[in-house]
DSSP file (Angstrom, degrees, kcal/mol; ACC not computed):
  #  RESIDUE AA STRUCTURE BP1 BP2  ACC     N-H-->O    O-->H-N    N-H-->O    O-->H-N    TCO  KAPPA ALPHA  PHI   PSI    X-CA   Y-CA   Z-CA
    1    1 A Y              0   0    0      0, 0.0    18,-2.5     0, 0.0     2,-0.3   0.000 360.0 360.0 360.0 141.9   -6.6  -11.1   15.1
    2    2 A R  E     +A   18   0A   0     16,-0.2     2,-0.3     2,-0.1    16,-0.2  -0.918 360.0  39.8-127.2 153.5  -10.0   -9.5   14.5
    3    3 A G  E    S-     0   0A   0     14,-2.2     2,-1.7    -2,-0.3    13,-0.1  -0.804 114.2 -14.6 112.5-156.3  -11.5   -6.2   15.4
    4    4 A D  E    S-     0   0A   0     -2,-0.3     2,-0.3    11,-0.1    13,-0.2  -0.631  81.2-171.8 -84.1  83.6   -9.8   -2.8   15.3
    5    5 A V  E     -A   16   0A   0     11,-2.3    11,-1.8    -2,-1.7     2,-0.4  -0.606  10.6-170.8 -88.2 136.5   -6.2   -4.2   14.9
    6    6 A I  E     -A   15   0A   0     -2,-0.3     2,-0.4     9,-0.2     9,-0.2  -0.995   4.4-169.2-128.0 128.5   -3.2   -1.9   15.1
    7    7 A I  E     -A   14   0A   0      7,-3.2     7,-2.6    -2,-0.4     2,-0.4  -0.969  11.4-178.2-114.0 130.2    0.4   -3.0   14.3
    8    8 A T  E     +A   13   0A   0     -2,-0.4     2,-0.3     5,-0.2     5,-0.2  -0.986  17.0 166.2-130.8 143.5    3.3   -0.7   15.2
    9    9 A Q  E >  S-A   12   0A   0      3,-2.1     3,-2.1    -2,-0.4     2,-0.3  -0.801  73.5 -49.0-150.6 105.8    7.0   -0.9   14.7
   10   10 A G  T 3  S-     0   0    0      1,-0.3    -1,-0.1    -2,-0.3    33,-0.0  -0.511 125.4 -19.8  62.4-127.3    8.9    2.3   15.2
   11   11 A S  T 3  S+     0   0    0     -2,-0.3     2,-0.3    33,-0.2    -1,-0.3   0.512 115.6 107.2 -87.8  -4.7    7.1    5.0   13.2
   12   12 A L  E <   +A    9   0A   0     -3,-2.1    -3,-2.1    31,-0.2     2,-0.4  -0.566  45.9 178.2 -76.4 134.2    5.4    2.3   11.1
   13   13 A R  E     -AB   8  42A   0     29,-2.5    29,-2.1    -2,-0.3     2,-0.4  -0.983   8.9-178.4-141.1 125.9    1.7    1.8   11.8
   14   14 A I  E     -AB   7  41A   0     -7,-2.6    -7,-3.2    -2,-0.4     2,-0.3  -0.989   6.9-175.5-123.7 132.4   -0.8   -0.6   10.1
   15   15 A T  E     +AB   6  40A   0     25,-2.4    25,-2.3    -2,-0.4     2,-0.3  -0.924  12.9 145.5-125.9 153.6   -4.4   -0.8   11.0
   16   16 A G  E     -A    5   0A   0    -11,-1.8   -11,-2.3    -2,-0.3    20,-0.2  -0.983  54.6-108.6-171.2 171.0   -7.2   -3.1    9.7
   17   17 A D  E    S+     0   0A   0     18,-1.8   -14,-2.2     1,-0.3     2,-0.4   0.847 107.9  17.7 -78.3 -36.9  -10.3   -5.0   10.6
   18   18 A T  E    S-AC   2  35A   0     17,-2.0    17,-2.6   -16,-0.2     2,-0.4  -1.000  70.7-172.5-137.8 136.5   -8.6   -8.4   10.4
   19   19 A V  E     - C   0  34A   0    -18,-2.5     2,-0.4    -2,-0.4    15,-0.2  -0.996   8.6-162.2-133.5 134.4   -4.8   -9.1   10.6
   20   20 A W  E     - C   0  33A   0     13,-2.6    13,-2.8    -2,-0.4     2,-0.4  -0.958  11.7-157.3-111.6 133.3   -2.8  -12.4   10.0
   21   21 A I  E     - C   0  32A   0     -2,-0.4     2,-0.4    11,-0.2    11,-0.2  -0.938   1.3-159.5-113.4 131.7    0.7  -12.5   11.3
   22   22 A H  E     - C   0  31A   0      9,-3.3     8,-3.0    -2,-0.4     9,-1.4  -0.929  11.2-167.5-110.3 134.1    3.3  -15.0    9.9
   23   23 A Y  E     - C   0  29A   0     -2,-0.4     6,-0.2     6,-0.3     2,-0.1  -0.842  13.6-133.8-118.3 154.5    6.4  -15.9   12.0
   24   24 A D    >   -     0   0    0      4,-2.2     3,-1.9    -2,-0.3     6,-0.0  -0.324  46.7 -83.0 -91.6-174.9    9.7  -17.7   11.1
   25   25 A D  T 3  S+     0   0    0      1,-0.3    -1,-0.0     2,-0.1    -2,-0.0   0.749 130.6  54.7 -63.5 -24.5   11.2  -20.4   13.3
   26   26 A S  T 3  S-     0   0    0      2,-0.1    -1,-0.3     1,-0.0     3,-0.1   0.256 119.6-109.6 -93.1  13.0   12.9  -17.8   15.6
   27   27 A H  S <  S+     0   0    0     -3,-1.9     2,-0.3     1,-0.3    -2,-0.1   0.723  72.1 141.2  67.0  25.1    9.4  -16.2   16.2
   28   28 A S        -     0   0    0      1,-0.0    -4,-2.2     2,-0.0     2,-0.3  -0.758  60.6-104.6 -92.4 144.8   10.3  -13.0   14.2
   29   29 A I  E     +C   23   0A   0     -2,-0.3    -6,-0.3    -6,-0.2     3,-0.1  -0.530  40.8 171.0 -70.1 127.4    7.5  -11.5   12.1
   30   30 A T  E     +     0   0A   0     -8,-3.0    33,-1.2     1,-0.4    34,-0.7   0.732  66.9   5.4-102.1 -34.9    8.0  -12.3    8.4
   31   31 A K  E     -CD  22  62A   0     -9,-1.4    -9,-3.3    31,-0.2     2,-0.4  -0.994  53.4-164.2-153.3 142.6    4.7  -11.1    7.0
   32   32 A A  E     -CD  21  61A   0     29,-2.0    29,-3.1    -2,-0.3     2,-0.5  -0.999  10.1-162.6-127.5 128.5    1.6   -9.3    8.2
   33   33 A I  E     -CD  20  60A   0    -13,-2.8   -13,-2.6    -2,-0.4     2,-0.4  -0.952   9.7-174.5-113.0 125.8   -1.6   -9.3    6.1
   34   34 A S  E     -CD  19  59A   0     25,-3.2    25,-2.8    -2,-0.5     2,-0.4  -0.972   5.1-175.8-123.2 131.8   -4.2   -6.7    7.0
   35   35 A V  E     +CD  18  58A   0    -17,-2.6   -17,-2.0    -2,-0.4   -18,-1.8  -0.954  22.8 128.3-122.9 147.9   -7.7   -6.4    5.4
   36   36 A G  E >   -     0   0A   0     21,-1.7     3,-0.7    -2,-0.4   -20,-0.1  -0.957  68.6 -70.0-172.9-172.6  -10.2   -3.7    6.1
   37   37 A K  E 3  S-     0   0A   0      1,-0.8    20,-0.1    -2,-0.3     2,-0.1  -0.549 134.3 -14.6-123.9  64.7  -12.5   -1.1    4.7
   38   38 A P  E 3  S-     0   0A   0      0, 0.0    -1,-0.8     0, 0.0     2,-0.3   0.671  82.0-142.1 -99.5 172.2   -9.8    0.1    4.1
   39   39 A A  E <   - D   0  56A   0     17,-3.1    17,-1.8    -3,-0.7     2,-0.3  -0.666  32.6-149.4 -77.0 144.5   -6.6   -1.3    5.8
   40   40 A K  E     -BD  15  55A   0    -25,-2.3   -25,-2.4    -2,-0.3     2,-0.3  -0.892  17.8-167.6-127.8 152.8   -4.3    1.7    6.5
   41   41 A F  E     +BD  14  54A   0     13,-2.8    13,-2.1    -2,-0.3     2,-0.3  -0.984   7.5 174.6-135.1 143.4   -0.6    2.3    6.7
   42   42 A R  E     +BD  13  53A   0    -29,-2.1   -29,-2.5    -2,-0.3     2,-0.3  -0.976   5.2 163.7-149.8 138.3    1.4    5.3    8.0
   43   43 A Q  E     - D   0  52A   0      9,-2.2     9,-3.5    -2,-0.3   -31,-0.2  -0.982  31.2-141.2-153.7 142.8    5.2    5.8    8.4
   44   44 A L        -     0   0    0     -2,-0.3   -33,-0.2     7,-0.2     7,-0.2  -0.880  31.1-142.7-103.8  99.6    7.5    8.7    9.0
   45   45 A P    >   -     0   0    0      0, 0.0     3,-2.1     0, 0.0     5,-0.0  -0.253  33.5 -84.7 -62.0 149.5   10.6    7.9    6.9
   46   46 A D  T 3  S+     0   0    0      1,-0.3     3,-0.1     3,-0.0     0, 0.0  -0.281 114.9  12.3 -54.3 131.9   14.0    8.9    8.3
   47   47 A G  T 3  S+     0   0    0      1,-0.3     2,-0.3    -3,-0.1    -1,-0.3   0.442 103.6 115.1  81.0   0.2   14.8   12.5    7.6
   48   48 A N    <   -     0   0    0     -3,-2.1    -1,-0.3     1,-0.1     3,-0.0  -0.730  51.0-162.4-103.6 152.8   11.3   13.4    6.4
   49   49 A Q  S    S+     0   0    0     -2,-0.3     2,-0.4    -3,-0.1    -1,-0.1   0.618  76.4  71.7 -99.1 -20.0    8.7   15.8    7.9
   50   50 A D  S    S-     0   0    0     -5,-0.0     2,-0.1     1,-0.0    -2,-0.1  -0.797  82.0-123.4-101.7 138.5    5.8   14.3    6.0
   51   51 A Y        -     0   0    0     -2,-0.4    28,-1.2    -7,-0.2     2,-0.5  -0.468  16.3-130.2 -71.9 147.0    4.3   10.9    6.7
   52   52 A T  E     -DE  43  78A   0     -9,-3.5    -9,-2.2    26,-0.2     2,-0.3  -0.889  35.6-174.3 -90.7 128.4    4.0    8.3    4.0
   53   53 A T  E     +DE  42  77A   0     24,-2.8    24,-3.0    -2,-0.5     2,-0.3  -0.899  11.9 168.3-126.8 155.2    0.4    7.1    4.0
   54   54 A A  E     -DE  41  76A   0    -13,-2.1   -13,-2.8    -2,-0.3     2,-0.3  -0.984   8.2-175.6-158.3 154.6   -1.4    4.3    2.2
   55   55 A D  E     +DE  40  75A   0     20,-2.2    20,-2.6    -2,-0.3     2,-0.3  -0.984  12.6 151.5-151.9 154.7   -4.7    2.4    2.2
   56   56 A A  E     -D   39   0A   0    -17,-1.8   -17,-3.1    -2,-0.3    17,-0.2  -0.961  56.0 -99.1-167.0 169.0   -6.2   -0.5    0.3
   57   57 A E  E    S+     0   0A   0     15,-2.4   -21,-1.7    14,-0.6     2,-0.4   0.865 113.9  21.1 -67.4 -35.5   -8.7   -3.3    0.7
   58   58 A R  E    S-DF  35  71A   0     13,-2.1    13,-2.9    14,-0.3     2,-0.4  -0.998  71.1-173.3-136.1 138.1   -5.8   -5.7    1.4
   59   59 A M  E     -DF  34  70A   0    -25,-2.8   -25,-3.2    -2,-0.4     2,-0.5  -0.998   5.0-165.6-134.7 133.2   -2.3   -4.8    2.6
   60   60 A E  E     -DF  33  69A   0      9,-2.7     9,-3.0    -2,-0.4     2,-0.6  -0.980   4.1-161.6-120.8 125.8    0.7   -7.1    3.0
   61   61 A Y  E     -DF  32  68A   0    -29,-3.1   -29,-2.0    -2,-0.5     2,-0.9  -0.929   2.4-163.1-106.0 115.7    3.8   -6.1    4.9
   62   62 A H  E >>> -DF  31  67A   0      5,-2.9     5,-1.7    -2,-0.6     4,-1.0  -0.839   5.9-169.5 -99.7  98.2    6.9   -8.2    4.1
   63   63 A A  T 345S+     0   0    0    -33,-1.2     3,-0.4    -2,-0.9    -1,-0.2   0.845  78.9  56.3 -62.1 -40.2    9.2   -7.4    7.0
   64   64 A D  T 345S+     0   0    0    -34,-0.7    -1,-0.3     1,-0.2   -33,-0.1   0.757 120.1  31.2 -67.3 -22.9   12.4   -9.0    5.7
   65   65 A Q  T <45S-     0   0    0     -3,-1.0    28,-0.4     2,-0.1    -1,-0.2   0.434 102.1-125.1-110.5  -3.4   12.2   -6.9    2.5
   66   66 A D  T  <5 +     0   0    0     -4,-1.0    26,-2.0    -3,-0.4    27,-0.7   0.901  61.0 148.8  54.1  43.9   10.6   -3.7    3.9
   67   67 A L  E   < -FG  62  91A   0     -5,-1.7    -5,-2.9    24,-0.2     2,-0.5  -0.877  37.2-161.6-110.1 140.1    7.9   -4.0    1.3
   68   68 A I  E     -FG  61  90A   0     22,-2.4    22,-3.0    -2,-0.4     2,-0.5  -0.989   8.0-162.1-117.6 121.1    4.2   -3.0    1.5
   69   69 A L  E     -FG  60  89A   0     -9,-3.0    -9,-2.7    -2,-0.5     2,-0.5  -0.921   4.9-164.5-104.8 122.5    1.9   -4.6   -1.1
   70   70 A L  E     -FG  59  88A   0     18,-3.3    18,-2.2    -2,-0.5     2,-0.4  -0.933   8.4-175.8-111.0 125.1   -1.4   -2.7   -1.5
   71   71 A L  E     +FG  58  87A   0    -13,-2.9   -13,-2.1    -2,-0.5   -14,-0.6  -0.978  48.7  20.1-128.0 131.1   -4.2   -4.6   -3.3
   72   72 A G  E    S-     0   0A   0     14,-2.7   -15,-2.4    -2,-0.4   -14,-0.3   0.802 127.8  -1.4  83.2 107.5   -7.7   -3.3   -4.3
   73   73 A N  E    S-     0   0A   0    -17,-0.2     2,-0.2     1,-0.2    -2,-0.1   0.910  90.8-171.0  49.2  48.9   -8.5    0.4   -4.5
   74   74 A A  E     - G   0  85A   0     11,-1.6    11,-2.2    -4,-0.2     2,-0.4  -0.472  12.7-177.2 -77.5 138.4   -4.9    1.1   -3.4
   75   75 A R  E     -EG  55  84A   0    -20,-2.6   -20,-2.2     9,-0.2     2,-0.4  -0.999   3.8-175.0-136.6 139.7   -3.8    4.7   -2.6
   76   76 A Y  E     -EG  54  83A   0      7,-3.0     7,-2.7    -2,-0.4     2,-0.4  -0.987   4.2-176.6-133.4 140.4   -0.4    6.0   -1.6
   77   77 A G  E     -EG  53  82A   0    -24,-3.0   -24,-2.8    -2,-0.4     2,-0.4  -1.000  16.9-177.6-142.6 142.3    0.6    9.4   -0.5
   78   78 A E  E >  S-EG  52  81A   0      3,-2.4     3,-1.8    -2,-0.4     2,-0.3  -0.902  75.6 -48.4-135.3 105.2    3.8   11.2    0.4
   79   79 A G  T 3  S-     0   0    0    -28,-1.2   -26,-0.1    -2,-0.4   -28,-0.0  -0.567 123.6 -23.3  65.0-126.6    3.2   14.8    1.5
   80   80 A K  T 3  S+     0   0    0     -2,-0.3     2,-0.3    47,-0.1    -1,-0.3   0.486 116.0 103.2 -94.0  -4.5    0.9   16.2   -1.2
   81   81 A D  E <   -G   78   0A   0     -3,-1.8    -3,-2.4    45,-0.1     2,-0.3  -0.640  54.3-173.1 -79.6 134.6    2.0   13.7   -3.8
   82   82 A K  E     -GH  77 125A   0     43,-2.3    43,-3.0    -2,-0.3     2,-0.4  -0.959  17.3-172.7-134.2 146.8   -0.6   11.0   -4.4
   83   83 A I  E     -GH  76 124A   0     -7,-2.7    -7,-3.0    -2,-0.3     2,-0.4  -0.998   4.8-177.3-135.1 136.6   -0.9    7.7   -6.4
   84   84 A S  E     +GH  75 123A   0     39,-2.5    39,-2.9    -2,-0.4    -9,-0.2  -0.999  19.7 134.9-133.8 141.7   -4.0    5.5   -6.8
   85   85 A A  E     -G   74   0A   0    -11,-2.2   -11,-1.6    -2,-0.4    37,-0.1  -0.964  64.9 -97.1-168.3 166.6   -4.2    2.2   -8.7
   86   86 A P  E    S+     0   0A   0      0, 0.0   -14,-2.7     0, 0.0     2,-0.4   0.828 112.9  21.5 -64.2 -29.6   -5.6   -1.3   -8.3
   87   87 A R  E     +GI  71 100A   0     13,-1.8    13,-2.5   -16,-0.2     2,-0.4  -0.994  67.1 178.0-144.1 131.1   -2.1   -2.5   -7.0
   88   88 A I  E     -GI  70  99A   0    -18,-2.2   -18,-3.3    -2,-0.4     2,-0.5  -0.999  11.5-161.0-134.0 136.4    0.8   -0.6   -5.5
   89   89 A V  E     -GI  69  98A   0      9,-3.1     9,-2.5    -2,-0.4     2,-0.6  -0.981   8.6-165.3-115.9 123.6    4.1   -1.9   -4.2
   90   90 A Y  E     -GI  68  97A   0    -22,-3.0   -22,-2.4    -2,-0.5     2,-0.9  -0.942   6.1-163.3-112.5 116.8    6.0    0.4   -1.8
   91   91 A D  E  >> -GI  67  96A   0      5,-3.0     4,-1.7    -2,-0.6     5,-1.7  -0.833   8.1-177.6 -97.0  96.9    9.6   -0.4   -1.1
   92   92 A S  T  45S+     0   0    0    -26,-2.0    -1,-0.2    -2,-0.9   -25,-0.1   0.770  77.7  60.7 -71.7 -24.3   10.4    1.6    2.0
   93   93 A R  T  45S+     0   0    0    -27,-0.7    -1,-0.2   -28,-0.4   -27,-0.1   0.903 120.0  25.4 -66.6 -41.0   14.0    0.5    2.1
   94   94 A R  T  45S-     0   0    0     -3,-0.3    -2,-0.2   -28,-0.2    -1,-0.2   0.531 104.4-122.2-100.3  -9.7   14.7    2.1   -1.4
   95   95 A G  T  <5 +     0   0    0     -4,-1.7     2,-0.3     1,-0.2    -3,-0.2   0.846  63.8 141.8  70.5  34.0   11.9    4.7   -1.3
   96   96 A R  E   < -I   91   0A   0     -5,-1.7    -5,-3.0     2,-0.0     2,-0.4  -0.836  35.5-163.0-113.1 147.8   10.4    3.4   -4.5
   97   97 A V  E     -I   90   0A   0     -2,-0.3     2,-0.4    -7,-0.2    -7,-0.2  -0.994   2.9-171.5-128.9 134.1    6.8    3.0   -5.5
   98   98 A K  E     -I   89   0A   0     -9,-2.5    -9,-3.1    -2,-0.4     2,-0.3  -0.995  10.0-175.9-126.5 127.5    5.4    0.8   -8.3
   99   99 A A  E     +I   88   0A   0     -2,-0.4     2,-0.3   -11,-0.2   -11,-0.2  -0.930  20.8 110.5-126.3 147.0    1.7    1.0   -9.4
  100  100 A G  E     -I   87   0A   0    -13,-2.5   -13,-1.8    -2,-0.3     2,-0.1  -0.971  61.9 -41.7 178.9-166.8   -0.3   -0.9  -11.9
  101  101 A A        -     0   0    0     -2,-0.3    19,-0.1   -15,-0.2     3,-0.1  -0.415  64.9 -97.3 -77.7 156.9   -3.1   -3.4  -12.5
  102  102 A Q    >   -     0   0    0      1,-0.1     3,-1.9    -2,-0.1     5,-0.2  -0.507  50.8 -92.1 -72.0 144.0   -3.4   -6.5  -10.3
  103  103 A P  T 3  S+     0   0    0      0, 0.0    -1,-0.1     0, 0.0    -3,-0.0  -0.312 113.8  21.6 -56.3 136.2   -1.9   -9.6  -11.9
  104  104 A G  T 3  S+     0   0    0     -3,-0.1    -2,-0.1     1,-0.0     0, 0.0   0.502  85.8 118.5  84.3   4.1   -4.5  -11.5  -13.8
  105  105 A D  S <  S-     0   0    0     -3,-1.9     3,-0.4     1,-0.1    -3,-0.1   0.487  81.9-120.4 -80.8  -2.3   -6.8   -8.5  -14.2
  106  106 A G        -     0   0    0      1,-0.2    -1,-0.1    -4,-0.1    -5,-0.0   0.032  24.3-137.3  86.4 -29.7   -6.5   -8.7  -18.0
  107  107 A Q        +     0   0    0     -5,-0.2    -1,-0.2     1,-0.2     2,-0.1   0.784  38.8 173.6  45.0  37.5   -5.1   -5.2  -18.1
  108  108 A S        -     0   0    0     -3,-0.4     9,-0.2     1,-0.1    12,-0.2  -0.462  33.0-150.8 -75.0 146.1   -7.2   -4.3  -21.1
  109  109 A V  S    S+     0   0    0      1,-0.1     8,-1.6    -2,-0.1     2,-0.4   0.833  84.9  43.3 -81.7 -35.4   -7.3   -0.7  -22.3
  110  110 A E  B    S-J  116   0B   0      6,-0.2     6,-0.2     7,-0.0    -1,-0.1  -0.914  78.5-139.1-114.2 137.3  -10.8   -1.0  -23.7
  111  111 A S    >   -     0   0    0      4,-3.4     3,-1.9    -2,-0.4     6,-0.0  -0.299  40.0 -93.1 -80.8 175.1  -13.8   -2.6  -21.9
  112  112 A A  T 3  S+     0   0    0      1,-0.3    -1,-0.1     2,-0.1    -2,-0.0   0.800 127.2  57.0 -61.2 -28.6  -16.3   -4.8  -23.8
  113  113 A A  T 3  S-     0   0    0      2,-0.1    -1,-0.3     1,-0.0     3,-0.1   0.498 120.0-109.1 -81.6  -3.3  -18.5   -1.7  -24.3
  114  114 A G  S <  S+     0   0    0     -3,-1.9     2,-0.2     1,-0.3    -2,-0.1   0.495  80.7 121.3  90.3   2.5  -15.6    0.1  -26.0
  115  115 A E  S    S-     0   0    0      1,-0.1    -4,-3.4    -5,-0.0    -1,-0.3  -0.649  74.4 -90.3 -96.0 157.1  -15.0    2.6  -23.2
  116  116 A S  B     -J  110   0B   0     -2,-0.2     2,-1.2    -6,-0.2    -6,-0.2  -0.387  39.1-117.5 -65.9 144.7  -11.7    2.9  -21.4
  117  117 A D    >   -     0   0    0     -8,-1.6     3,-1.1    -9,-0.2     4,-0.2  -0.703  33.0-178.7 -86.7  95.0  -11.3    0.6  -18.4
  118  118 A K  G >  S+     0   0    0     -2,-1.2     3,-1.0     1,-0.2    -1,-0.2   0.689  71.2  73.0 -71.5 -19.2  -10.9    3.1  -15.6
  119  119 A S  G 3  S+     0   0    0      1,-0.2    -1,-0.2    -3,-0.1   -46,-0.2   0.777 100.7  44.5 -68.6 -24.4  -10.6    0.5  -12.9
  120  120 A D  G <  S+     0   0    0     -3,-1.1    -1,-0.2   -12,-0.2    -2,-0.2   0.434  89.5 118.0 -95.0  -0.9   -7.0   -0.4  -14.1
  121  121 A R    <   -     0   0    0     -3,-1.0     2,-0.5    -4,-0.2   -21,-0.1  -0.423  57.0-142.6 -73.8 138.7   -5.9    3.2  -14.5
  122  122 A V        -     0   0    0     -2,-0.1     2,-0.5   -37,-0.1   -37,-0.2  -0.877  16.1-162.7 -96.6 129.9   -3.0    4.5  -12.4
  123  123 A R  E     -H   84   0A   0    -39,-2.9   -39,-2.5    -2,-0.5     2,-0.4  -0.962   7.7-176.1-117.8 130.9   -3.5    8.1  -11.3
  124  124 A I  E     -H   83   0A   0     -2,-0.5     2,-0.5   -41,-0.2   -41,-0.2  -0.991   9.8-169.8-129.5 131.2   -0.6   10.2  -10.0
  125  125 A T  E     -H   82   0A   0    -43,-3.0   -43,-2.3    -2,-0.4     2,-0.5  -0.983   7.5-173.4-119.6 118.9   -0.7   13.7   -8.6
  126  126 A I        -     0   0    0     -2,-0.5   -45,-0.1   -45,-0.2    -2,-0.0  -0.960  12.4-149.6-115.1 122.4    2.7   15.4   -8.2
  127  127 A T        -     0   0    0     -2,-0.5   -46,-0.1     1,-0.1   -47,-0.1  -0.773  24.7-113.7 -91.6 128.7    2.8   18.8   -6.4
  128  128 A P        -     0   0    0      0, 0.0     2,-0.2     0, 0.0    -1,-0.1  -0.297  33.2-114.1 -59.9 143.5    5.6   21.2   -7.5
  129  129 A K        -     0   0    0      1,-0.1     2,-0.2     2,-0.0     0, 0.0  -0.512  31.4-106.6 -76.9 147.0    8.2   21.9   -4.8
  130  130 A K              0   0    0     -2,-0.2    -1,-0.1     1,-0.1     0, 0.0  -0.489 360.0 360.0 -72.9 143.6    8.4   25.4   -3.4
  131  131 A K              0   0    0     -2,-0.2    -1,-0.1     0, 0.0    -2,-0.0   0.451 360.0 360.0 -83.7 360.0   11.4   27.4   -4.5
């Protein structure tokens, strides 16, 4: 699908410029791939008041595992807590987030010029909870 594409399932919402949908033999969605400038994700987890949000150049939703894979300038947020990295995996079933460099990126600490490679850096902002 092309254009301003929106996918919704319950409180889950994924938007993008182009979306590919993969189905299994029983016509159930197994995977949705969204690309955009950026592709966006939003979900209100059970029992939460704050939305979980994310965006990236490419986003893959693996329905059978409840996984969201964010690739390229990936950003994830839960309330005021934020994570940015080249690659983020969000496991909505377990409420876990894993961030790092994209596979095959070399993951070097120093660039050829001797400066730190900021493109592979993971940035995390955690806001203290109110007492």
